[in-house]
Each structure stands twice: as C-alpha cells, then as structure tokens.
ZAMARGU-4260 file (C-alpha; in steps of 0.2 Angstrom, whole numbers, plus 5000, padded with zeros to 4 digits):
<rodrens>
0) 5000/5000/5000 | 5008/5017/4995 | 5007/5033/5004 | 4992/5040/4995 | 4982/5024/4999
5) 4986/5025/5017 | 4980/5043/5018 | 4964/5038/5010 | 4961/5024/5023 | 4966/5035/5037
10) 4953/5048/5032 | 4940/5035/5030 | 4943/5028/5047 | 4940/5046/5054 | 4923/5048/5045
15) 4909/5046/5058 | 4895/5034/5053 | 4880/5044/5061 | 4874/5054/5075 | 4881/5051/5092
20) 4871/5048/5108 | 4876/5065/5114 | 4868/5073/5099 | 4852/5064/5102 | 4851/5069/5120
25) 4854/5087/5114 | 4840/5086/5102 | 4828/5078/5115 | 4833/5092/5127 | 4829/5106/5115
30) 4812/5098/5110 | 4807/5096/5129 | 4812/5115/5132 | 4803/5120/5117 | 4787/5111/5121
35) 4788/5117/5139 | 4790/5135/5134 | 4775/5133/5122 | 4765/5126/5136 | 4769/5141/5147
40) 4764/5153/5133 | 4747/5146/5132 | 4745/5145/5151 | 4749/5164/5152 | 4734/5167/5141
45) 4722/5161/5155 | 4713/5174/5165 | 4721/5168/5182 | 4738/5175/5176 | 4731/5193/5173
50) 4738/5197/5190 | 4755/5200/5181 | 4748/5216/5173 | 4759/5225/5161 | 4772/5211/5163
55) 4760/5198/5156 | 4764/5202/5138 | 4783/5202/5141 | 4782/5185/5149 | 4772/5179/5134
60) 4785/5185/5122 | 4799/5177/5132 | 4790/5161/5132 | 4786/5161/5113 | 4804/5167/5109
65) 4811/5153/5120 | 4800/5141/5110 | 4806/5147/5093 | 4824/5149/5098 | 4825/5131/5105
70) 4817/5124/5089 | 4830/5133/5079 | 4844/5125/5089 | 4836/5108/5088 | 4835/5109/5069
75) 4853/5115/5068 | 4858/5100/5079 | 4849/5089/5067 | 4857/5097/5052 | 4874/5093/5060
80) 4869/5075/5062 | 4865/5075/5043 | 4882/5082/5039 | 4890/5069/5050 | 4882/5055/5041
85) 4883/5062/5023 | 4899/5072/5022 | 4915/5061/5020 | 4928/5075/5020 | 4932/5081/5037
90) 4935/5099/5034 | 4919/5101/5023 | 4909/5094/5038 | 4918/5106/5050 | 4914/5121/5039
95) 4896/5117/5037 | 4894/5114/5055 | 4902/5131/5059 | 4890/5139/5046 | 4875/5131/5053
100) 4879/5136/5071 | 4882/5154/5065 | 4866/5155/5055 | 4856/5148/5069 | 4862/5161/5082
105) 4859/5175/5069 | 4841/5168/5067 | 4839/5168/5086 | 4845/5186/5088 | 4833/5191/5074
110) 4819/5182/5083 | 4824/5191/5100 | 4824/5208/5091 | 4807/5205/5083 | 4799/5201/5100
115) 4808/5215/5110 | 4803/5229/5098 | 4785/5234/5092 | 4790/5239/5075 | 4804/5236/5063
120) 4808/5254/5061 | 4812/5256/5079 | 4822/5240/5078 | 4832/5246/5063 | 4836/5263/5071
125) 4842/5254/5087 | 4852/5242/5077 | 4860/5256/5067 | 4866/5265/5082 | 4872/5249/5091
130) 4881/5244/5075 | 4890/5261/5074 | 4896/5260/5092 | 4901/5242/5090 | 4910/5245/5074
135) 4922/5257/5082 | 4924/5247/5098 | 4926/5230/5090 | 4937/5233/5074 | 4949/5219/5077
140) 4936/5206/5081 | 4926/5212/5066 | 4942/5210/5055 | 4944/5193/5062 | 4927/5188/5058
145) 4929/5194/5040 | 4945/5184/5039 | 4935/5169/5044 | 4923/5172/5030 | 4938/5173/5018
150) 4945/5157/5025 | 4928/5149/5022 | 4926/5155/5004 | 4944/5156/4998 | 4950/5141/5008
155) 4968/5145/5010 | 4968/5131/5023 | 4957/5118/5031 | 4956/5109/5048 | 4970/5096/5047
160) 4981/5105/5035 | 4999/5109/5039 | 5003/5128/5037 | 5015/5142/5040 | 5009/5160/5042
165) 5022/5172/5047 | 5032/5163/5060 | 5018/5152/5065 | 5020/5134/5059 | 5008/5120/5064
170) 4993/5108/5060 | 4976/5117/5060 | 4966/5109/5073 | 4952/5122/5074 | 4945/5137/5064
175) 4934/5148/5075 | 4924/5164/5070 | 4938/5175/5077 | 4954/5164/5078 | 4963/5149/5072
180) 4972/5136/5083 | 4988/5127/5077 | 4996/5112/5084 | 5014/5118/5082 | 5028/5108/5074
185) 5046/5112/5075 | 5047/5128/5086 | 5060/5134/5097 | 5065/5118/5105 | 5066/5106/5090
190) 5076/5106/5074 | 5064/5094/5065 | 5046/5095/5060 | 5038/5085/5074 | 5025/5092/5085
195) 5032/5103/5099 | 5017/5101/5110 | 5012/5119/5110 | 4996/5127/5104 | 4996/5143/5094
200) 4981/5154/5092 | 4981/5169/5080 | 4967/5180/5074 | 4959/5176/5058 | 4963/5194/5052
205) 4981/5189/5050 | 4976/5179/5034 | 4971/5195/5026 | 4988/5203/5029 | 5001/5189/5027
210) 5005/5175/5015 | 4999/5157/5020 | 5011/5143/5016 | 5000/5127/5015 | 5010/5111/5015
215) 4994/5100/5013 | 4986/5107/4997 | 4971/5096/4993 | 4976/5094/4974 | 4994/5090/4978
220) 4996/5085/4996 | 5015/5082/4995 | 5031/5092/4996 | 5048/5089/4989 | 5062/5084/5002
225) 5080/5080/5000 | 5094/5071/5009 | 5113/5074/5006 | 5126/5060/5007 | 5144/5063/5005
230) 5155/5050/4996 | 5173/5051/4990 | 5179/5054/4972 | 5184/5036/4970 | 5167/5029/4974
235) 5156/5020/4960 | 5144/5035/4958 | 5133/5024/4946 | 5131/5011/4959 | 5127/5024/4973
240) 5114/5032/4962 | 5105/5016/4958 | 5106/5010/4976 | 5098/5026/4983 | 5084/5026/4969
245) 5080/5008/4973 | 5078/5010/4991 | 5069/5026/4990 | 5056/5019/4978 | 5054/5003/4989
250) 5050/5014/5004 | 5040/5028/4996 | 5030/5017/4983 | 5026/5022/4965 | 5025/5041/4963
255) 5022/5041/4944 | 5003/5045/4946 | 5007/5060/4958 | 5020/5066/4946 | 5008/5066/4932
260) 4995/5075/4942 | 5008/5088/4946 | 5011/5090/4927 | 4993/5092/4924 | 4992/5106/4937
265) 5006/5115/4930 | 4998/5114/4912 | 4983/5123/4919 | 4992/5138/4925 | 5000/5152/4914
270) 5017/5146/4921 | 5029/5140/4907 | 5032/5121/4906 | 5044/5116/4919 | 5056/5102/4918
275) 5048/5089/4930 | 5060/5074/4933 | 5056/5057/4938 | 5056/5055/4957 | 5066/5050/4967
280) 5079/5060/4958 | 5098/5059/4962 | 5110/5073/4958 | 5128/5076/4961 | 5139/5091/4965
285) 5156/5094/4971 | 5157/5099/4989 | 5169/5112/4995 | 5178/5100/5007 | 5184/5089/4993
290) 5171/5076/4992 | 5156/5072/4981 | 5139/5077/4988 | 5125/5065/4982 | 5108/5073/4984
295) 5092/5062/4983 | 5076/5072/4980 | 5059/5064/4983 | 5040/5067/4986 | 5033/5064/5004
300) 5018/5069/5014 | 5023/5084/5025 | 5018/5076/5041 | 5028/5060/5037 | 5044/5070/5032
305) 5054/5067/5047 | 5050/5049/5049 | 5053/5045/5030 | 5070/5055/5031 | 5076/5044/5046
310) 5071/5028/5037 | 5079/5032/5021 | 5096/5038/5029 | 5097/5021/5039 | 5093/5010/5025
315) 5104/5019/5012 | 5119/5020/5023 | 5117/5002/5029 | 5117/4996/5011 | 5131/5007/5005
320) 5142/5002/5020 | 5141/4984/5014 | 5150/4989/4998 | 5167/4997/5005 | 5176/4992/4989
325) 5163/5002/4978 | 5158/5016/4990 | 5171/5026/5000 | 5165/5038/5013 | 5176/5053/5019
330) 5184/5051/5036 | 5190/5069/5037 | 5189/5085/5028 | 5204/5079/5017 | 5196/5062/5014
</rodrens>
C-alpha cells in the first residue's frame, strides 16, 4: 500500500457513521424545552395570570421566543447530524457545522429583536446605532470575523492542513469565527518537523495581511524533500545512484501518478512548462571539502517527512556500507 492509499484509509477511518448519543440527547433536550415554553405561553393566556399586569405580555413574548429559539437550535443540531452521516471530507463537515451554528444564532438574535421591539423601524434605528458603536469598539474582532469568511470562501487552509503563516507553523486543529488554533511543529526547541506540544492561536485577520504557506494542498498534498550524502571521488557513483533510487522507491511506493498529476496542474496555469523529473531523483555536485555530495530528492507527505527521512538515511547508509570496495566515505575534511 503506497502513501496515497494509506492517507485515504486514514481519512475513511476518521469519518463518523452517524449521530452520536450526545447529539440525540441534545435534540431531545431542545424539544422538551421548546414544548415546555410553548405550554407556558398558552397557560399565560388564562385569566388567572392577569395578575402580572403589564408584565404579562413580556412574559408571553419570552415564552414564545424561547420556544422558537430552542426549535432553531434543535433543527441546527439535526442538520449537524445529517452532515456527520453524509459528508465524507472532514474539513467540509467542519465548515458546514460552523456555518449552521452561525446562522442559527443569527436567526435567534433576529427572533429576539422582533419580540423586543414593536415595529421594525424602531428595531432598525436601534440596530444602526448599536452597529455604529460596536464598529468602532470591535474593529479587530470584526476584521477577524471577515477573515473567517475569507477562509471559508477562499479556503487558504482547512482543519487538518499543515501551514505556516508568518512565524507560526503547525497543523490546523480548529478554525473559529475569530481565531485559528495550530498544533505547532518544529518551534524553538526542535530542529525537525515533529509536533512541539504547544498550541498557537492567531486572529483570523492575519490571513488578510500575510502569506499562507500550505503544505497540505488538497490537489497535491506532497512536498519535495532532499537528503545529502557525502562520498569520496573514488566511489562508484553509478552504483550509489542506483542503490539510493531503489531503496527510496521501495520505501515511498510508486509516485508516477502523483508526478503526472503535478504536470497536469502546471499545464493549467500560465506558468511556462517546467522540467519535472522522475522522482526520486539523484543529483551530484562537488562539495567544498573535497568530496562528492549526492543529493536524493523525493516526494513525501509533509507530516511524514521526518519519519521517512530517518528511514531512508538508515537503509541507504546500511546498504552502501556493505560495499566498501565500491563506496568510500570521507573520514576527514581531506578524505
């Protein structure tokens, strides 16, 4: 099984098969609250409750508004369950859930405003003044919310992608309305690309101001990586090249399909045709310390780069060291 197949299996295993028991409990709870509020609304119409006087109308509005609000939340939770069963792609399900929750709360706010104000003109004037005040007071949160809409529409990254924005590098674990959370890799205490254990949160407005480097592009979820090896001039360079290619292909699997996909993507752009070599590709150059540097370049999933690099170094050096008459390694700067 090659890397692409393993990735598809892993995504399939993460896919939920239906609504959880917790979701069903929430739906039942919303339904009970809604029916209870509706019951209270009709009970308040009885003559016995006229003792509340002017507060009676307000209480009836609160009861009816609660009924409608909980119904909205119930239908939103049901939609989330539908997305969980029908949507296979994790980040699509995540974005749809976020959108449904946002729309449900906007509807609840609209319902609340309609019950609080007697006419829409008063509501519009009040909302206009409130919006003007909040616009000055909440410029940064509003910019971050616009950034969230940009992320949702333009999709510079999704949940699960490995990205870098400014100095922040990590795997996206959450995209909220105002900020994004990364599970950092590398960082201040590591020299490799393994998770550091720290969480990074940055405002979504940063996406509107800085370049986003996405290592997990959906159309081509691979990056090029390279490993240098140093051998002496007297080594059998042809044997070194063939050995490295054979081991890399055995470990990485067949990348021909991915290379063809990359060529198709390049052809769809205005970029001039590039010379795309067969990978893994081995190149040679003279090192300043009087030995030959053998560079192997290959495709790898970004989250597996460190593990694959370690495996290739161990296997390649192990096999080359078994042929001391054909492969000589430098012992000092002077060989």
